[in-house]
C-alpha positions as CSV (number, residue, x, y, z in Angstrom):
1,M,28.3,6.3,54.1
2,I,29.5,7.0,50.5
3,I,27.9,3.6,49.5
4,I,24.6,4.5,51.1
5,K,24.5,7.9,49.3
6,G,25.3,6.2,46.0
7,V,22.5,3.7,46.5
8,V,20.1,6.5,47.3
9,F,21.1,8.5,44.3
10,L,20.7,5.4,42.1
11,L,17.2,4.8,43.4
12,F,16.4,8.4,42.8
13,L,17.7,8.2,39.2
14,L,15.8,5.0,38.5
15,G,12.6,6.5,39.9
16,H,13.1,9.6,37.8
17,I,13.5,7.4,34.7
18,A,10.4,5.5,35.6
19,L,8.4,8.6,36.0
20,T,9.6,10.0,32.7
21,S,8.7,6.8,30.9
22,A,5.2,6.8,32.6
23,D,4.7,10.4,31.3
24,D,5.0,9.4,27.7
25,T,1.9,10.3,25.6
26,Y,0.7,9.1,22.3
27,T,1.0,12.7,20.9
28,D,4.7,12.8,22.0
29,A,5.4,9.5,20.3
30,L,3.6,10.5,17.2
31,R,5.6,13.7,16.9
32,S,8.8,11.8,17.2
33,Y,7.6,9.5,14.4
34,E,6.6,12.5,12.3
35,R,10.1,13.9,12.8
36,Q,11.4,10.6,11.5
37,E,13.0,9.9,14.9
38,H,12.0,6.3,14.4
39,R,14.0,4.6,17.1
40,Q,12.8,7.0,19.8
41,A,9.2,6.7,18.6
42,L,9.4,2.9,18.6
43,Q,10.6,3.0,22.3
44,M,7.8,5.4,23.2
45,F,5.1,3.4,21.4
46,D,6.4,0.3,23.1
47,R,6.1,1.8,26.5
48,L,2.5,2.9,25.7
49,A,1.7,-0.5,24.3
50,T,2.7,-2.2,27.6
51,R,-0.3,-0.3,29.1
52,G,-2.6,-1.7,26.4
53,D,-2.9,1.5,24.3
54,P,-4.6,0.3,21.0
55,E,-3.2,3.1,18.9
56,A,0.4,2.5,20.1
57,L,-0.1,-1.2,19.4
58,Y,-1.2,-0.3,15.9
59,M,1.8,2.0,15.3
60,L,4.1,-0.8,16.5
61,G,2.6,-3.0,13.8
62,Q,3.2,-0.3,11.1
63,M,6.8,0.3,12.2
64,H,7.6,-3.4,12.2
65,E,5.9,-4.0,8.9
66,S,7.9,-1.2,7.2
67,G,11.1,-1.6,9.1
68,Q,11.1,1.9,10.7
69,G,13.4,2.1,13.7
70,T,13.8,-1.7,13.7
71,L,14.3,-4.6,11.3
72,Q,11.3,-5.4,9.1
73,D,9.5,-8.3,10.8
74,F,6.1,-9.4,9.5
75,V,5.6,-11.8,12.4
76,E,5.9,-8.9,14.9
77,A,3.8,-6.6,12.7
78,H,1.0,-9.2,12.6
79,K,1.2,-9.7,16.4
80,W,0.9,-6.0,17.1
81,Y,-1.9,-5.5,14.6
82,N,-3.8,-8.4,16.1
83,L,-3.5,-7.0,19.6
84,A,-4.6,-3.6,18.4
85,A,-7.6,-5.2,16.6
86,A,-8.6,-7.1,19.8
87,R,-8.6,-3.8,21.7
88,G,-11.0,-2.0,19.2
89,H,-8.7,-0.3,16.7
90,R,-10.8,0.0,13.6
91,H,-8.0,-0.2,11.0
92,A,-5.9,-2.9,12.7
93,T,-7.9,-5.9,11.3
94,A,-7.4,-4.8,7.7
95,A,-3.7,-4.1,8.3
96,R,-3.3,-7.5,9.9
97,D,-5.0,-9.3,7.1
98,A,-2.9,-7.4,4.5
99,V,0.4,-8.3,6.1
100,A,-0.8,-11.9,6.4
101,T,-0.9,-12.2,2.6
102,R,2.9,-11.7,2.7
103,M,3.5,-14.4,5.2
104,T,3.8,-18.2,5.2
105,A,1.4,-20.3,7.2
106,Q,4.2,-21.0,9.7
107,Q,4.8,-17.3,10.2
108,I,1.1,-16.6,10.7
109,S,1.0,-19.4,13.3
110,E,4.0,-17.9,15.1
111,A,2.4,-14.5,15.1
112,H,-0.8,-15.8,16.7
113,Q,1.1,-17.7,19.4
114,A,3.1,-14.5,20.2
115,A,-0.1,-12.5,20.4
116,R,-1.7,-15.0,22.8
117,A,1.4,-15.0,25.0
118,W,1.6,-11.2,25.2
119,Q,0.2,-9.4,28.3
120,P,0.2,-5.7,29.2
121,R,2.3,-5.0,32.2
122,A,-0.3,-2.7,33.7
123,A,-3.9,-1.8,33.2
124,P,-4.5,0.4,30.1
125,L,-3.7,4.0,30.9
126,R,-3.8,7.2,28.9
127,A,-2.4,10.5,29.9
128,A,-4.8,13.4,29.5
129,P,-4.5,14.5,25.9
130,E,-3.3,18.0,25.0
131,P,-6.2,20.2,24.1
132,L,-6.9,20.3,20.4
133,P,-7.0,23.8,18.8
134,P,-10.7,24.6,17.8
135,V,-11.4,23.8,14.2
136,E,-12.9,27.2,13.5
137,T,-9.6,28.9,14.4
138,L,-7.5,27.0,11.9
139,S,-6.8,28.0,8.3
140,G,-4.1,27.5,5.7
141,R,-1.1,25.5,6.7
142,Q,-2.4,25.1,10.3
143,L,-5.5,23.4,9.0
144,V,-3.6,21.2,6.6
145,A,-1.1,20.2,9.4
146,E,-3.9,19.2,11.7
147,V,-5.6,17.1,9.0
148,Q,-2.2,15.4,8.3
149,R,-1.8,14.7,12.0
150,E,-5.2,13.1,12.3
151,L,-4.8,11.1,9.1
152,N,-1.5,9.7,10.5
153,R,-3.2,8.9,13.8
154,L,-5.8,6.8,11.9
155,G,-3.2,5.0,9.8
156,Y,-3.7,6.8,6.5
157,Q,0.0,7.7,5.8
158,A,-0.3,11.4,5.1
159,G,3.5,11.9,5.5
160,P,5.2,14.6,7.5
161,V,3.0,17.0,9.5
162,D,4.3,20.1,7.7
163,G,1.1,21.9,6.5
164,L,2.1,21.4,2.9
165,M,-0.6,19.7,0.7
166,G,1.1,17.3,-1.6
167,T,0.2,14.1,-3.5
168,R,0.7,11.9,-0.4
169,S,-1.6,14.0,1.7
170,R,-4.3,14.2,-1.0
171,N,-4.2,10.4,-1.5
172,A,-4.5,9.9,2.2
173,I,-7.5,12.3,2.3
174,R,-9.2,10.5,-0.6
175,D,-8.6,7.1,1.1
176,F,-10.3,8.3,4.3
177,Q,-13.1,9.9,2.4
178,G,-13.7,6.7,0.5
179,T,-13.7,4.7,3.7
180,V,-16.3,6.8,5.4
181,G,-18.5,7.4,2.3
182,L,-17.6,11.0,1.6
183,A,-17.0,12.5,-1.8
184,Q,-13.3,11.8,-2.6
185,D,-12.2,15.4,-3.5
186,G,-8.9,15.2,-1.6
187,Q,-9.4,18.7,0.0
188,A,-8.4,19.6,3.5
189,T,-11.5,21.5,5.0
190,P,-12.7,22.3,8.5
191,A,-15.5,19.8,8.0
192,L,-13.1,17.1,7.1
193,L,-10.9,17.9,10.2
194,A,-14.0,17.7,12.4
195,R,-14.8,14.3,11.0
196,L,-11.3,13.1,11.4
197,R,-11.1,14.1,15.0
198,Q,-14.4,12.3,15.7
199,T,-13.2,9.1,14.0
200,G,-11.5,6.6,16.2
201,R,-12.0,8.6,19.5
202,E,-15.1,6.7,20.5
203,P,-14.6,4.5,23.5
204,A,-12.6,1.4,22.6
205,A,-14.4,-1.9,22.5
206,T,-13.7,-4.5,25.2
207,A,-10.7,-6.6,24.4
208,S,-11.8,-9.8,22.7
209,P,-9.8,-13.0,22.3
210,V,-7.2,-13.0,19.5
211,P,-9.0,-14.6,16.5
212,E,-7.8,-17.8,14.8
213,P,-6.0,-17.6,11.5
214,T,-8.2,-17.1,8.5
215,P,-8.7,-19.9,6.0
216,A,-5.9,-20.5,3.5
217,R,-6.2,-18.7,0.1
218,R,-7.0,-20.6,-3.1
219,V,-4.4,-20.5,-5.8
220,A,-5.8,-19.5,-9.2
221,L,-2.4,-19.2,-11.0
222,D,1.1,-20.2,-10.1
223,D,3.6,-20.4,-13.0
224,D,7.4,-20.3,-12.8
225,F,7.9,-21.3,-16.5
226,R,10.3,-24.0,-15.6
227,D,8.7,-26.4,-18.0
228,G,10.0,-24.2,-20.8
229,D,6.6,-23.8,-22.5
230,Y,4.1,-21.0,-21.7
231,R,1.5,-22.5,-24.0
232,R,0.5,-25.2,-21.6
233,N,-0.1,-25.8,-17.9
234,P,-1.3,-23.1,-17.8
235,A,-2.0,-22.0,-21.4
236,W,-1.0,-18.4,-22.1
237,T,-2.4,-16.6,-25.2
238,V,-0.3,-14.2,-27.2
239,L,-2.3,-11.3,-28.7
240,S,0.7,-9.6,-30.4
241,G,4.4,-9.5,-30.4
242,R,6.8,-12.2,-29.3
243,F,7.5,-14.0,-26.0
244,D,10.2,-16.5,-25.3
245,I,11.3,-18.7,-22.4
246,D,14.9,-18.4,-21.2
247,E,16.7,-19.4,-18.0
248,N,15.0,-16.4,-16.2
249,G,11.5,-17.2,-17.1
250,L,9.1,-15.4,-19.6
251,R,11.1,-12.9,-21.7
252,S,9.8,-10.0,-23.9
253,I,11.9,-7.4,-25.8
254,V,10.1,-4.6,-27.6
255,E,11.3,-1.3,-29.1
256,K,9.6,1.7,-27.6
257,P,6.6,3.0,-29.6
258,Q,5.9,6.5,-30.8
259,V,3.2,8.5,-29.0
260,V,1.2,11.0,-31.0
261,T,-0.6,14.2,-29.9
262,P,-3.6,13.6,-27.6
263,T,-7.0,13.9,-29.3
264,L,-10.7,13.5,-28.3
265,P,-11.6,9.8,-28.8
266,M,-11.9,7.9,-25.6
267,L,-10.0,4.7,-24.7
268,R,-12.2,1.7,-25.0
269,P,-11.4,-1.5,-22.9
270,D,-12.9,-3.7,-25.7
271,R,-9.8,-2.7,-27.7
272,P,-7.0,-4.4,-25.6
273,E,-4.4,-3.2,-28.1
274,E,-5.0,0.4,-27.0
275,I,-4.9,0.1,-23.3
276,G,-1.2,0.2,-22.4
277,L,0.0,2.8,-24.9
278,V,-2.7,5.3,-23.7
279,M,-1.6,4.7,-20.1
280,L,2.0,5.3,-21.2
281,Q,1.0,8.7,-22.7
282,L,-0.7,9.6,-19.4
283,I,2.3,8.6,-17.3
284,L,4.7,10.5,-19.6
285,E,2.5,13.6,-19.1
286,Q,2.9,13.1,-15.3
287,A,6.7,12.8,-15.5
288,G,8.6,15.4,-13.6
289,G,6.1,15.4,-10.7
290,R,3.1,17.0,-12.5
291,A,0.6,14.5,-11.1
292,P,-3.1,15.3,-11.7
293,E,-5.1,16.9,-8.9
294,T,-7.9,14.5,-9.4
295,A,-8.3,11.4,-11.5
296,S,-9.8,12.1,-14.9
297,P,-10.8,10.0,-17.9
298,V,-8.0,9.4,-20.4
299,A,-8.5,10.6,-24.0
300,T,-5.7,10.3,-26.5
301,E,-4.6,8.8,-29.8
302,V,-1.5,6.7,-30.2
303,E,0.5,5.3,-33.0
304,F,0.7,1.6,-32.3
305,G,4.1,0.0,-32.4
306,D,5.0,-3.7,-31.9
307,A,3.8,-4.0,-28.3
308,A,3.9,-7.5,-27.0
309,R,0.6,-8.6,-25.3
310,I,-0.1,-11.9,-23.5
311,F,-2.7,-13.1,-21.1
312,V,-3.8,-16.2,-19.2
313,H,-7.2,-17.2,-17.9
314,A,-7.2,-17.5,-14.1
315,P,-10.6,-16.7,-12.5
316,V,-10.4,-15.1,-9.1
317,D,-12.8,-13.3,-6.7
318,N,-13.0,-9.5,-6.2
319,A,-10.4,-9.8,-3.4
320,F,-7.1,-11.1,-4.5
321,R,-3.3,-11.4,-3.9
322,L,-0.9,-11.1,-6.9
323,E,2.8,-11.6,-6.7
324,M,5.3,-11.2,-9.5
325,E,9.1,-11.7,-9.7
326,L,10.1,-9.2,-12.3
327,A,13.3,-8.0,-13.8
328,S,13.7,-4.9,-16.1
329,H,16.8,-4.8,-18.2
330,Q,16.6,-1.3,-19.8
331,R,15.3,2.1,-18.9
332,P,13.1,3.1,-21.9
333,G,9.6,1.7,-22.3
334,S,6.7,0.9,-20.1
335,L,5.1,-2.3,-18.7
336,E,1.4,-2.9,-18.1
337,M,0.3,-5.7,-15.8
338,G,-3.0,-6.5,-14.1
339,L,-6.3,-8.4,-13.9
340,F,-9.0,-8.2,-16.5
341,Q,-12.7,-8.9,-16.7
342,G,-14.3,-10.6,-19.6
343,N,-13.0,-13.3,-22.0
344,Q,-10.0,-11.2,-23.1
345,P,-8.1,-8.3,-21.6
346,G,-10.5,-5.3,-21.3
347,G,-12.0,-3.9,-18.1
348,G,-10.2,-4.4,-14.8
349,Y,-7.2,-3.0,-13.0
350,R,-3.7,-2.3,-14.4
351,L,-0.4,-1.4,-12.8
352,I,1.7,0.8,-15.2
353,Y,5.5,0.7,-14.5
354,N,7.3,3.6,-16.2
355,P,11.1,3.3,-15.6
356,G,12.9,6.4,-14.5
357,S,9.9,8.7,-14.6
358,R,7.6,10.3,-12.0
359,P,5.4,8.6,-10.9
360,G,7.2,5.2,-11.3
361,L,4.0,3.2,-10.8
362,S,0.3,4.0,-11.4
363,L,-2.9,2.1,-10.7
364,V,-5.5,2.4,-13.4
365,R,-9.1,1.3,-13.4
366,M,-10.5,0.2,-16.8
367,T,-14.2,0.3,-17.5
368,T,-16.4,0.7,-20.6
369,A,-16.1,4.5,-20.1
370,G,-12.3,4.4,-20.4
371,G,-9.3,4.4,-18.2
372,E,-8.9,6.4,-15.0
373,V,-5.8,6.7,-12.7
374,I,-6.9,6.1,-9.1
375,A,-3.5,6.2,-7.4
376,S,0.2,6.8,-8.1
377,S,3.4,6.1,-6.3
378,E,5.7,8.9,-5.1
379,G,8.9,9.7,-7.1
380,T,10.6,7.3,-9.5
381,L,10.9,3.5,-9.3
382,D,14.1,2.1,-10.8
383,L,14.2,-1.6,-11.1
384,E,17.0,-1.7,-13.7
385,D,19.7,-3.0,-11.4
386,G,20.4,-6.4,-12.8
387,R,18.3,-8.4,-10.3
388,F,14.7,-9.6,-9.8
389,H,12.2,-7.7,-7.7
390,L,9.2,-8.9,-5.9
391,L,6.1,-6.9,-6.7
392,S,3.1,-7.7,-4.5
393,W,-0.5,-6.4,-5.0
394,A,-3.4,-7.1,-2.6
395,R,-7.1,-6.1,-2.7
396,D,-9.6,-6.9,0.1
397,E,-13.4,-7.2,-0.1
398,S,-13.8,-3.5,0.9
399,G,-11.8,-2.3,-2.1
400,N,-8.6,-1.4,-0.2
401,M,-5.6,-2.0,-2.4
402,Q,-1.9,-1.9,-1.5
403,V,1.2,-2.5,-3.7
404,W,4.7,-3.4,-2.4
405,V,8.0,-3.6,-4.1
406,D,10.6,-5.8,-2.3
407,G,8.5,-5.5,0.9
408,R,8.2,-1.7,0.7
409,R,4.7,-0.3,0.3
410,V,4.8,2.1,-2.7
411,L,1.1,2.6,-3.4
412,Q,-2.3,2.3,-1.7
413,A,-5.8,3.1,-2.8
414,H,-9.5,2.5,-2.1
415,D,-11.8,1.8,-5.0
416,Q,-15.2,0.0,-5.1
417,R,-16.2,0.6,-8.7
418,L,-15.3,-2.9,-9.8
419,R,-17.4,-5.3,-7.8
420,Q,-17.2,-8.4,-9.9
421,G,-14.5,-11.0,-10.0
422,F,-11.7,-11.1,-12.5
423,Q,-11.0,-13.6,-15.3
424,G,-7.3,-13.6,-15.6
425,F,-3.9,-11.9,-15.7
426,T,-2.5,-9.8,-18.6
427,L,1.0,-8.5,-19.4
428,V,1.8,-5.9,-22.0
429,N,5.3,-4.7,-22.9
430,H,5.5,-1.2,-24.5
431,G,9.1,-0.8,-25.5
432,G,11.1,-2.5,-22.9
433,D,13.1,-5.6,-22.0
434,Y,11.5,-7.6,-19.2
435,N,11.7,-11.0,-17.5
436,L,8.8,-12.5,-15.6
437,R,10.3,-15.3,-13.5
438,R,7.1,-16.2,-11.6
439,V,3.6,-15.1,-11.2
440,R,1.2,-16.3,-8.4
441,L,-2.4,-15.2,-8.1
442,E,-4.6,-16.1,-5.0
443,H,-8.0,-15.3,-3.8
């Protein structure tokens, strides 16, 4: 009799657990994620994914890509993004293609096989969503919080849903506005919230077969400097300063230059010797968290030191993948690196690394009109720990850019101003001690 009662109780308990699991909603899972309860959120998204929920599939891809609640696993991330894309999630394809640039051909093949083998355990279900508060009744922090929630739902990484408008939330708003063709003012408004709520809630497309891997990228530049000579195969050109080859690759040591009071003349990309120091001045002005509300043209005057400048011709398309193995040996200084348009470094995109300052990394667009910061990382970025770090930078055909440091995404942006291809890679050392062990550029 006691055994029978125990079995009945066990069956009741299991049934209660099953019902509790079945009652999971995407909103509940997202709230756990926003509270940084990543393991619990991962379990909830996984249960929703077994029903074929495309948004839960997408979030599983994000969490596996960034290692939230689980070990970082690009194969799993690619699989989940692929499944979400096949079920109509509008951002999953771009996310899958971005993570694929960080994977080997073997890993991509494994991810496709895993996606083909996966099957939902039940027909797609979705609990009735909680009613959304009317847009016209929201203001202040409530409005900002709802905007943050919707941006996170769509994969724009607005950060915690706390109703506080910071740099991360503004960048996410600008990214969304750029994607849908709105003016990128970074403001949380009722009209923006209405547009966010409408986006992605249309009926999902019928699931389609998992696509085959995309063609392999073409390598435009791959140099590890093991031949001991940067002047050949490929041939680098030094514009100023000194570069050497040591056991850790290309080495540059420069004393930090002096920056003078800003004045009116505009930075011109046809003067490559001006680019990095002007960017340094801008980054120093932002140190301490005072980032600009909106990107603005740069105007300053600098007193040029002995900055070391080098470039290499490596023509690539407008969409590219750049990887650098970089070591920084001292805190003062700044490093400029990026792709240029034209015969010599001028227009193009630059990443500016400023050790120990806020922001640690900024993305700058260079045109004939001058330089413009289009995105910045949060907080400081300290690479001075005696080891090499992998910096990865990808841009797709739509102008979506992401930057990772050691597999952690630190910056993302959307920019379509530069539509032509790029002619090569440039590196400028403004008062630091750096080693470039390897650089690889694909398109």
